[in-house]
Structure formats: structure tokens, C-alpha cells
C-alpha positions, 0 to 999 in steps of 0.5 A: 499499499505504501510503495504504491502511495509513493508511486503515484504520489512522488511524480507529481509531487516532483512534477509540482515542484518543478513548475515551481522553479520555472515562474519567473517573478513579474516584471516591475513597472516603475524605474527607480534609479538612485530616487531613494538616495536623492529623497535622502539627500533632499533631507539631508540638505544637499545641493539642490542643482546636484540633485536635480542633475542626478534625478534627471540623469535617471529619468533618461535612464528610466524612460530609456527602458520603457518604465515610469518613474515612480509616484512622486518622481516628478512632483519632487522634482518639480519642488527641487525645481521651485526651490532653485526658481525655475517655475516653468519646470516646476510647473512641467513636473506637476503636470506630469506628476498629476497626470500619470497619477490622477491620485495626487491631482489635489496636491498638483492642483494646490501646487500648481496654483502655488508655482503658475504665473 
């Protein structure tokens, strides 16, 4: 009885385990680049211009890879632009964030009113 059970169940078990090994992780939707370290740099008070440069470089890489920037990326970049006096680029970033992530529309509208001229 036990041998018969092993003969039937063991091959099915090996097959099931083999299938689990074939499953690949889902592809990521967002390209994060150095966004997290740039957030830290912002909070640590590092140069806004250097942060802008790094985030623009990351944005080019993210878009070249066919992914999109994560939620908050364009908003953060827009705030950096606003802090350096480049309101036109700030407004463009806020508009992009609002378009890509409608759940941020209320906050983006607030920022747009503040920086649009």
C-alpha cells in the first residue's frame, strides 16, 4: 500500500516542485533609479542642483528602459526646480505627476496654483 502511494504521489510532487522553479518574478512597472537616495539627499540638505542633475539623469535612463518614474518622482523633481527658482520646469513636472498619478491631483493642483504665473 505504501509503495503504491509513493509510486503515484512522488512523481506528481516532483512535477509540482519543478513547475514552481519555472515561475519568474513579475516585471517591475517603475524604474526607481536613485530616487530613494535623492530623497535622503534632499532631507540631508545637499545641493539642489546636484539632486536635479541626478534625477534628470535617472529620468532619462528610466524612460529609455521603457518604464515610468515612480509616484512622487516628478513631484519631487518639481519641488527641487521650484526651490531653485525654475518655476516653468516645476509646473511642467507637477503637470506630469498629476497626469500619470490622478490620485495626486489635489496636491498637484495646490502646487500648480502656487507656482503658475
